[in-house]
MARDREN-6107 format. One line per 5 residues: number of its first residue (from 0); for each residue x, y, z of C-alpha. Coordinates in steps of 0.05 Angstrom, whole numbers, always signed. Example, Ala and Ser with C-alpha at 12.3 -4.5 7.8 and 13.67 -1.06 7.14 Angstrom:
2
0 = +246,-90,+156 | +273,-21,+143
This chain:
425
0 = -462,-824,+600 | -407,-784,+556 | -348,-837,+542 | -284,-813,+502 | -261,-879,+456
5 = -207,-829,+428 | -169,-768,+447 | -128,-722,+423 | -65,-682,+450 | -60,-657,+532
10 = -84,-595,+550 | -13,-583,+585 | +22,-603,+506 | -21,-551,+477 | -2,-497,+527
15 = +67,-508,+510 | +55,-503,+443 | +8,-447,+451 | +65,-408,+499 | +125,-423,+444
20 = +74,-388,+391 | +60,-316,+444 | +133,-313,+450 | +155,-320,+373 | +100,-275,+355
25 = +117,-221,+406 | +179,-221,+383 | +169,-205,+310 | +112,-158,+329 | +160,-117,+374
30 = +212,-119,+322 | +168,-90,+271 | +150,-38,+305 | +211,-18,+323 | +248,-25,+245
35 = +182,-19,+201 | +194,-47,+128 | +266,-70,+132 | +235,-121,+196 | +176,-147,+152
40 = +233,-160,+89 | +278,-191,+137 | +214,-235,+163 | +187,-250,+100 | +258,-276,+65
45 = +265,-312,+119 | +207,-341,+135 | +168,-340,+61 | +238,-337,+14 | +206,-283,-9
50 = +238,-208,-23 | +208,-171,-86 | +231,-101,-95 | +152,-82,-81 | +106,-125,-42
55 = +44,-87,-69 | +32,-121,-133 | +21,-66,-192 | -41,-59,-230 | -2,-102,-287
60 = +13,-149,-233 | -53,-162,-223 | -69,-157,-288 | -26,-209,-317 | -49,-263,-260
65 = -126,-254,-272 | -106,-261,-360 | -66,-327,-334 | -131,-354,-308 | -180,-402,-349
70 = -240,-372,-360 | -277,-429,-320 | -235,-409,-257 | -255,-339,-264 | -333,-350,-265
75 = -325,-400,-206 | -291,-343,-170 | -351,-298,-202 | -399,-346,-178 | -381,-356,-110
80 = -363,-278,-95 | -439,-262,-116 | -476,-311,-68 | -424,-284,-7 | -442,-222,-36
85 = -522,-223,-34 | -523,-260,+30 | -478,-203,+61 | -527,-147,+28 | -586,-177,+55
90 = -550,-186,+128 | -527,-110,+117 | -595,-88,+102 | -617,-119,+177 | -574,-60,+208
95 = -614,-6,+206 | -601,+60,+240 | -664,+86,+300 | -682,+152,+321 | -730,+155,+374
100 = -758,+217,+424 | -760,+172,+491 | -784,+225,+529 | -813,+299,+505 | -758,+336,+466
105 = -704,+282,+492 | -684,+245,+424 | -640,+186,+421 | -613,+148,+361 | -555,+107,+326
110 = -518,+107,+264 | -489,+44,+236 | -420,+68,+210 | -368,+25,+172 | -303,+19,+193
115 = -253,+69,+145 | -199,+24,+136 | -199,-55,+129 | -133,-108,+128 | -154,-171,+97
120 = -108,-226,+108 | -115,-285,+64 | -74,-350,+82 | -32,-378,+28 | +21,-422,+67
125 = +3,-504,+58 | -61,-474,+0 | -68,-424,-33 | -132,-410,+7 | -176,-367,-51
130 = -235,-368,-12 | -222,-331,+37 | -211,-270,-7 | -288,-271,-20 | -304,-286,+46
135 = -253,-218,+73 | -254,-172,+14 | -335,-183,-14 | -360,-169,+52 | -324,-113,+71
140 = -345,-84,+11 | -421,-92,+21 | -413,-61,+84 | -394,-5,+64 | -319,+3,+75
145 = -274,+60,+47 | -211,+28,+37 | -201,-47,+39 | -129,-75,+29 | -103,-144,+28
150 = -47,-195,+39 | -35,-270,+10 | +47,-302,+19 | +72,-328,-37 | +58,-388,-75
155 = +118,-434,-109 | +153,-371,-110 | +112,-320,-131 | +36,-294,-121 | -11,-349,-137
160 = -49,-320,-188 | -129,-341,-167 | -113,-311,-101 | -96,-243,-132 | -157,-250,-185
165 = -195,-253,-131 | -178,-198,-87 | -180,-164,-154 | -251,-183,-168 | -276,-170,-92
170 = -256,-100,-109 | -191,-85,-64 | -156,-20,-70 | -78,-48,-52 | -49,-124,-63
175 = +3,-144,-24 | +44,-214,-35 | +61,-214,+38 | +49,-284,+91 | +46,-289,+157
180 = +54,-249,+227 | +97,-200,+187 | +28,-184,+137 | -13,-169,+194 | +34,-141,+223
185 = +51,-86,+168 | -28,-73,+158 | -37,-63,+232 | +16,-15,+243 | +46,+10,+187
190 = +99,+17,+151 | +137,+70,+95 | +95,+48,+37 | +32,+18,+88 | -13,+52,+112
195 = -42,+20,+171 | -115,+6,+169 | -162,+13,+229 | -184,-60,+230 | -153,-138,+212
200 = -191,-196,+186 | -183,-257,+163 | -164,-341,+187 | -95,-361,+187 | -49,-408,+233
205 = -43,-401,+295 | +19,-354,+289 | -31,-299,+249 | -85,-316,+299 | -40,-304,+357
210 = -6,-236,+324 | -83,-212,+319 | -94,-217,+389 | -33,-190,+415 | -54,-126,+362
215 = -121,-127,+387 | -126,-56,+421 | -76,-25,+373 | -126,-43,+305 | -199,-80,+317
220 = -198,-146,+293 | -250,-188,+269 | -243,-258,+319 | -190,-297,+335 | -197,-357,+281
225 = -141,-398,+279 | -134,-471,+263 | -191,-501,+234 | -231,-542,+267 | -291,-589,+262
230 = -340,-629,+300 | -390,-678,+276 | -451,-691,+313 | -478,-756,+286 | -533,-810,+307
235 = -538,-882,+253 | -573,-855,+200 | -499,-829,+171 | -454,-879,+157 | -383,-886,+173
240 = -358,-865,+107 | -385,-798,+108 | -358,-789,+179 | -303,-803,+155 | -299,-760,+91
245 = -328,-703,+136 | -276,-702,+186 | -210,-710,+150 | -241,-665,+102 | -221,-617,+155
250 = -168,-648,+187 | -120,-641,+117 | -117,-562,+134 | -58,-573,+188 | -38,-612,+234
255 = -66,-585,+290 | -134,-579,+264 | -184,-618,+315 | -224,-656,+283 | -283,-687,+327
260 = -339,-739,+317 | -389,-732,+374 | -443,-794,+365 | -500,-832,+412 | -487,-897,+363
265 = -435,-944,+384 | -425,-976,+318 | -410,-916,+277 | -362,-890,+337 | -331,-970,+338
270 = -330,-964,+262 | -312,-904,+238 | -230,-908,+256 | -228,-956,+199 | -262,-923,+157
275 = -215,-849,+164 | -161,-902,+151 | -188,-932,+86 | -200,-855,+65 | -119,-836,+81
280 = -97,-895,+47 | -99,-861,-22 | -118,-784,+6 | -57,-737,-33 | -68,-694,+32
285 = -64,-749,+76 | +7,-729,+106 | -20,-676,+142 | -90,-705,+165 | -63,-756,+196
290 = -26,-723,+240 | -88,-678,+258 | -122,-745,+266 | -77,-777,+312 | -60,-722,+347
295 = -120,-679,+354 | -174,-728,+333 | -236,-746,+384 | -289,-795,+379 | -347,-781,+437
300 = -394,-827,+442 | -461,-804,+478 | -529,-843,+511 | -577,-788,+493 | -590,-733,+453
305 = -586,-683,+510 | -513,-705,+528 | -489,-698,+456 | -523,-620,+458 | -480,-609,+523
310 = -424,-643,+508 | -423,-597,+427 | -429,-527,+469 | -374,-546,+525 | -334,-564,+446
315 = -356,-495,+411 | -331,-513,+364 | -313,-465,+292 | -353,-526,+241 | -414,-563,+264
320 = -437,-604,+213 | -509,-641,+249 | -524,-712,+210 | -583,-741,+247 | -647,-754,+224
325 = -675,-682,+256 | -616,-648,+258 | -670,-578,+281 | -662,-610,+346 | -593,-584,+351
330 = -600,-510,+314 | -657,-503,+379 | -627,-522,+431 | -546,-506,+421 | -521,-445,+428
335 = -445,-454,+428 | -423,-460,+349 | -382,-418,+294 | -428,-445,+239 | -483,-508,+238
340 = -483,-545,+171 | -555,-581,+180 | -573,-650,+149 | -537,-702,+104 | -539,-655,+42
345 = -486,-605,+68 | -424,-601,+83 | -364,-555,+115 | -325,-556,+42 | -401,-519,+17
350 = -384,-469,+67 | -315,-460,+64 | -323,-440,-17 | -384,-420,-45 | -458,-429,-17
355 = -457,-349,+6 | -452,-354,+88 | -378,-334,+113 | -322,-386,+128 | -286,-337,+181
360 = -304,-374,+236 | -276,-370,+311 | -239,-417,+342 | -212,-438,+405 | -280,-440,+440
365 = -280,-364,+424 | -359,-399,+393 | -375,-385,+468 | -385,-316,+465 | -379,-289,+388
370 = -400,-307,+320 | -358,-310,+259 | -340,-252,+210 | -400,-224,+179 | -428,-158,+153
375 = -433,-125,+212 | -368,-132,+240 | -341,-75,+194 | -396,-35,+227 | -394,+14,+288
380 = -464,+20,+315 | -464,+92,+352 | -499,+124,+391 | -511,+204,+393 | -566,+243,+433
385 = -604,+314,+421 | -641,+348,+472 | -699,+404,+440 | -727,+438,+495 | -709,+466,+554
390 = -763,+436,+599 | -731,+362,+574 | -648,+397,+600 | -668,+410,+654 | -720,+350,+682
395 = -662,+302,+656 | -613,+350,+692 | -642,+347,+759 | -636,+269,+758 | -567,+272,+734
400 = -547,+326,+777 | -570,+273,+848 | -543,+207,+816 | -472,+242,+802 | -475,+274,+880
405 = -486,+183,+901 | -418,+176,+863 | -374,+237,+880 | -376,+266,+810 | -374,+348,+824
410 = -361,+359,+756 | -400,+315,+718 | -466,+345,+783 | -445,+420,+758 | -447,+406,+679
415 = -522,+374,+694 | -538,+432,+750 | -521,+484,+689 | -560,+468,+655 | -621,+458,+710
420 = -600,+539,+727 | -597,+562,+645 | -662,+523,+625 | -701,+511,+685 | -767,+543,+695
């Protein structure tokens, strides 16, 4: 039996909040589409108190940001980017062009072609998300994208130097100090000074995620990566301290970040709330994390491992930590998750910052139908066909003609019939 010992906000409350976000974003996007950079500047002034002469950073601005950082910080950024780049290149090597002769004289194939221009959004409102620069820009470069631009909001009244350095070291062609819906819209739609891109990637708050959703079709997107979610799957091999740390370590992202404990240990389920309170008593980010835990935190108690798998797949969380004796049990059976973190020695923070897998992952149950950002998201797999002989053209034409007739497509049928007349025996 599955019992919910702690629940978060109701579905109705969540939908009301989502409706407000949708309406706000729709208005901003329409304004930017109509008025371009003037609307972008007004939004930046309104939301970020930021209206520089140019949103694009100059080479001198970038150099100053890089030079302002300690050597250790730059080394750490380079280390993280090396891990992410190495894994992305392994993934890219797994994507092979193919060509095969399916019938005598009929050749089919596909090519893996990088998207031409990508805009990478790096969150930086509450926290300067340096790692998001690695995840998007480095991966796009590994995929072979020709033009990669990046944008992040100002932090403390100026571009955050570590974010700027990370974007630069990752290989961004253009860097903008611009945040929120206005940044996503400016990159997607273009302005007087920003050439539009073909695809927008990167995580963000609910407004950024909604902007990407509304812009999808006019540009491509990686996925709907909204407020962070975490699910801890644990048995009695996990102690309350570790469960609490791994829940609240992600809840600090924002007040709307779900953090869920799913366990078959009643003692762990009962004791974790006290461990959470102890952690919140001293954690510097407790003001945010406490709201997330109170409003979006859940504790779910199951009787069996089978119930835990079923409930985890129903939740389809962005991050799933498996703190059990046999984490491979869940690796082999779960199907809906953004990323798995298997065993007590790893955690979401490793994946968020440095280990090498990508931290831009599906939220809002999108893990039911998509994985996270990876090098393949920047690749278009495009097919082609070639017919080499007269006899092959006539053979396929015969079949095609009859199939077109079934559907009533006279023009399609004539395309086939012309080849049969020209190339048939």
